[in-house]
C-alpha atoms as an extended CHARMM CRD file, in Angstrom:
* protein
*
       103  EXT
         1         1  UNK       CA             16.6140000000        1.1630000000      -16.8210000000  PROA      1               0.0000000000
         2         2  UNK       CA             13.0830000000        0.5490000000      -15.5650000000  PROA      2               0.0000000000
         3         3  UNK       CA             11.3240000000        0.2810000000      -12.2650000000  PROA      3               0.0000000000
         4         4  UNK       CA              8.2820000000       -1.8840000000      -11.6400000000  PROA      4               0.0000000000
         5         5  UNK       CA              6.5020000000       -1.5460000000       -8.3760000000  PROA      5               0.0000000000
         6         6  UNK       CA              3.4320000000       -3.0950000000       -6.7780000000  PROA      6               0.0000000000
         7         7  UNK       CA              1.9080000000       -2.4830000000       -3.4090000000  PROA      7               0.0000000000
         8         8  UNK       CA             -0.9900000000       -3.9580000000       -1.4610000000  PROA      8               0.0000000000
         9         9  UNK       CA             -2.1970000000       -2.3410000000        1.7360000000  PROA      9               0.0000000000
        10        10  UNK       CA             -3.8870000000       -4.0120000000        4.6630000000  PROA      10              0.0000000000
        11        11  UNK       CA             -4.3320000000       -3.2070000000        8.3180000000  PROA      11              0.0000000000
        12        12  UNK       CA             -4.0520000000       -5.1230000000       11.5530000000  PROA      12              0.0000000000
        13        13  UNK       CA             -5.6000000000       -4.4610000000       14.9150000000  PROA      13              0.0000000000
        14        14  UNK       CA             -2.5780000000       -6.1110000000       16.5330000000  PROA      14              0.0000000000
        15        15  UNK       CA              0.1480000000       -3.9200000000       17.8830000000  PROA      15              0.0000000000
        16        16  UNK       CA              3.7160000000       -4.2730000000       16.7340000000  PROA      16              0.0000000000
        17        17  UNK       CA              4.6620000000       -5.8320000000       20.0490000000  PROA      17              0.0000000000
        18        18  UNK       CA              8.2160000000       -5.5490000000       21.2430000000  PROA      18              0.0000000000
        19        19  UNK       CA             11.3930000000       -7.1540000000       19.9270000000  PROA      19              0.0000000000
        20        20  UNK       CA             10.9420000000      -10.2230000000       22.1360000000  PROA      20              0.0000000000
        21        21  UNK       CA              7.2790000000      -10.7490000000       21.1970000000  PROA      21              0.0000000000
        22        22  UNK       CA              6.9450000000      -13.0210000000       18.1620000000  PROA      22              0.0000000000
        23        23  UNK       CA              3.1470000000      -13.3980000000       18.2070000000  PROA      23              0.0000000000
        24        24  UNK       CA              2.1610000000      -10.2380000000       16.3060000000  PROA      24              0.0000000000
        25        25  UNK       CA              4.4770000000      -11.2970000000       13.4980000000  PROA      25              0.0000000000
        26        26  UNK       CA              3.1080000000      -14.8370000000       13.4790000000  PROA      26              0.0000000000
        27        27  UNK       CA             -0.5090000000      -13.7090000000       13.4340000000  PROA      27              0.0000000000
        28        28  UNK       CA             -0.0030000000      -11.3510000000       10.5180000000  PROA      28              0.0000000000
        29        29  UNK       CA              2.2810000000      -13.6050000000        8.4410000000  PROA      29              0.0000000000
        30        30  UNK       CA             -0.6350000000      -15.0890000000        6.4710000000  PROA      30              0.0000000000
        31        31  UNK       CA             -1.8060000000      -11.5880000000        5.5110000000  PROA      31              0.0000000000
        32        32  UNK       CA              1.7190000000      -10.6070000000        4.4820000000  PROA      32              0.0000000000
        33        33  UNK       CA              2.0660000000      -13.7380000000        2.3540000000  PROA      33              0.0000000000
        34        34  UNK       CA             -1.2850000000      -13.0390000000        0.6850000000  PROA      34              0.0000000000
        35        35  UNK       CA             -0.2950000000       -9.4380000000       -0.0520000000  PROA      35              0.0000000000
        36        36  UNK       CA              3.0440000000      -10.5370000000       -1.4930000000  PROA      36              0.0000000000
        37        37  UNK       CA              1.3340000000      -13.0500000000       -3.8010000000  PROA      37              0.0000000000
        38        38  UNK       CA             -1.1660000000      -10.4480000000       -4.9690000000  PROA      38              0.0000000000
        39        39  UNK       CA              1.6000000000       -7.9310000000       -5.6790000000  PROA      39              0.0000000000
        40        40  UNK       CA              3.6830000000      -10.4630000000       -7.5790000000  PROA      40              0.0000000000
        41        41  UNK       CA              0.8100000000      -11.3360000000       -9.9140000000  PROA      41              0.0000000000
        42        42  UNK       CA             -0.8190000000       -7.9720000000      -10.5690000000  PROA      42              0.0000000000
        43        43  UNK       CA              0.0460000000       -4.9780000000      -12.7190000000  PROA      43              0.0000000000
        44        44  UNK       CA              1.7150000000       -2.0500000000      -10.9620000000  PROA      44              0.0000000000
        45        45  UNK       CA             -1.2060000000       -0.7270000000       -8.9450000000  PROA      45              0.0000000000
        46        46  UNK       CA             -1.9180000000       -0.1480000000       -5.3000000000  PROA      46              0.0000000000
        47        47  UNK       CA             -4.4400000000       -2.6570000000       -3.9730000000  PROA      47              0.0000000000
        48        48  UNK       CA             -6.3790000000       -2.1730000000       -0.7530000000  PROA      48              0.0000000000
        49        49  UNK       CA             -7.6950000000       -4.9160000000        1.5050000000  PROA      49              0.0000000000
        50        50  UNK       CA            -11.4060000000       -4.9830000000        2.4080000000  PROA      50              0.0000000000
        51        51  UNK       CA            -10.6370000000       -3.7890000000        5.9400000000  PROA      51              0.0000000000
        52        52  UNK       CA             -8.8490000000       -0.7210000000        4.6060000000  PROA      52              0.0000000000
        53        53  UNK       CA            -11.7180000000        0.0760000000        2.2240000000  PROA      53              0.0000000000
        54        54  UNK       CA            -14.2830000000       -0.1870000000        5.0280000000  PROA      54              0.0000000000
        55        55  UNK       CA            -12.4240000000        2.1310000000        7.3910000000  PROA      55              0.0000000000
        56        56  UNK       CA            -14.4180000000        5.4070000000        7.2920000000  PROA      56              0.0000000000
        57        57  UNK       CA            -11.3550000000        7.5550000000        7.9550000000  PROA      57              0.0000000000
        58        58  UNK       CA             -9.4340000000        6.0050000000        5.0670000000  PROA      58              0.0000000000
        59        59  UNK       CA            -12.4190000000        5.7440000000        2.7190000000  PROA      59              0.0000000000
        60        60  UNK       CA            -13.0920000000        9.4750000000        3.0570000000  PROA      60              0.0000000000
        61        61  UNK       CA             -9.5870000000       10.2510000000        1.7620000000  PROA      61              0.0000000000
        62        62  UNK       CA             -9.4440000000        8.0920000000       -1.3570000000  PROA      62              0.0000000000
        63        63  UNK       CA            -11.3990000000        6.6090000000       -4.2280000000  PROA      63              0.0000000000
        64        64  UNK       CA            -11.1190000000        2.9220000000       -5.0530000000  PROA      64              0.0000000000
        65        65  UNK       CA            -12.5160000000        0.4630000000       -7.5610000000  PROA      65              0.0000000000
        66        66  UNK       CA            -13.3850000000       -3.2240000000       -7.1510000000  PROA      66              0.0000000000
        67        67  UNK       CA            -11.0590000000       -5.8120000000       -8.7210000000  PROA      67              0.0000000000
        68        68  UNK       CA            -11.2120000000       -9.5210000000       -9.4930000000  PROA      68              0.0000000000
        69        69  UNK       CA             -8.5200000000      -10.1550000000       -6.8590000000  PROA      69              0.0000000000
        70        70  UNK       CA            -10.2930000000      -11.6110000000       -3.8290000000  PROA      70              0.0000000000
        71        71  UNK       CA            -12.0280000000       -8.6640000000       -2.1180000000  PROA      71              0.0000000000
        72        72  UNK       CA             -9.2020000000       -6.2230000000       -2.7960000000  PROA      72              0.0000000000
        73        73  UNK       CA             -9.8940000000       -2.8480000000       -4.3820000000  PROA      73              0.0000000000
        74        74  UNK       CA             -7.6000000000       -0.8070000000       -6.5980000000  PROA      74              0.0000000000
        75        75  UNK       CA             -6.6510000000        2.6630000000       -5.4340000000  PROA      75              0.0000000000
        76        76  UNK       CA             -7.8680000000        5.1690000000       -8.0130000000  PROA      76              0.0000000000
        77        77  UNK       CA             -7.2770000000        8.5770000000       -6.5190000000  PROA      77              0.0000000000
        78        78  UNK       CA             -6.7800000000       10.5260000000       -3.3050000000  PROA      78              0.0000000000
        79        79  UNK       CA             -9.0910000000       13.2990000000       -2.1320000000  PROA      79              0.0000000000
        80        80  UNK       CA             -7.9680000000       16.7100000000       -3.3930000000  PROA      80              0.0000000000
        81        81  UNK       CA             -6.1790000000       18.0460000000       -0.2750000000  PROA      81              0.0000000000
        82        82  UNK       CA             -4.1020000000       14.8570000000       -0.1070000000  PROA      82              0.0000000000
        83        83  UNK       CA             -3.4810000000       14.6790000000       -3.8570000000  PROA      83              0.0000000000
        84        84  UNK       CA             -1.2970000000       17.8160000000       -3.8740000000  PROA      84              0.0000000000
        85        85  UNK       CA              0.6750000000       16.6480000000       -0.8490000000  PROA      85              0.0000000000
        86        86  UNK       CA              1.3190000000       13.2520000000       -2.4310000000  PROA      86              0.0000000000
        87        87  UNK       CA              2.3800000000       14.8320000000       -5.7280000000  PROA      87              0.0000000000
        88        88  UNK       CA              4.9950000000       16.9100000000       -3.8890000000  PROA      88              0.0000000000
        89        89  UNK       CA              6.2190000000       13.8380000000       -2.0250000000  PROA      89              0.0000000000
        90        90  UNK       CA              6.4280000000       11.9060000000       -5.3020000000  PROA      90              0.0000000000
        91        91  UNK       CA              8.5690000000       14.6300000000       -6.8780000000  PROA      91              0.0000000000
        92        92  UNK       CA             10.9060000000       14.5690000000       -3.8680000000  PROA      92              0.0000000000
        93        93  UNK       CA             11.2240000000       10.7790000000       -4.0520000000  PROA      93              0.0000000000
        94        94  UNK       CA             11.9290000000       10.8500000000       -7.8020000000  PROA      94              0.0000000000
        95        95  UNK       CA             14.4920000000       13.6010000000       -7.3180000000  PROA      95              0.0000000000
        96        96  UNK       CA             16.1870000000       11.5450000000       -4.6080000000  PROA      96              0.0000000000
        97        97  UNK       CA             16.1710000000        8.3730000000       -6.7310000000  PROA      97              0.0000000000
        98        98  UNK       CA             17.4500000000       10.0380000000       -9.8980000000  PROA      98              0.0000000000
        99        99  UNK       CA             19.6960000000       12.7080000000       -8.3930000000  PROA      99              0.0000000000
       100       100  UNK       CA             23.4660000000       12.9770000000       -8.8220000000  PROA      100             0.0000000000
       101       101  UNK       CA             25.4780000000       10.0590000000       -7.5150000000  PROA      101             0.0000000000
       102       102  UNK       CA             22.7950000000        7.4790000000       -8.3660000000  PROA      102             0.0000000000
       103       103  UNK       CA             23.7590000000        4.7500000000      -10.8410000000  PROA      103             0.0000000000
């Protein structure tokens, strides 16, 4: 059994809207399609859009490296205080995925 995973992260200034509002979904569909294509054709890494990399709050919490994929960057590492938290969350997720009762 194996698990392959890819993720690309972007951001939108649009709100989620409400259930009756279709416009936020329409406006972001191109971005979602682009992210899906990037994920489908890249090795299992987390890629970050240029907007995410330029956000000072986000940039101060992670390290990233340029890629050949458009202007996306590859997530390298989280800042130390966040690294420990993410490691604990990863262990909990793995335990949940591989725990008893999982086939």
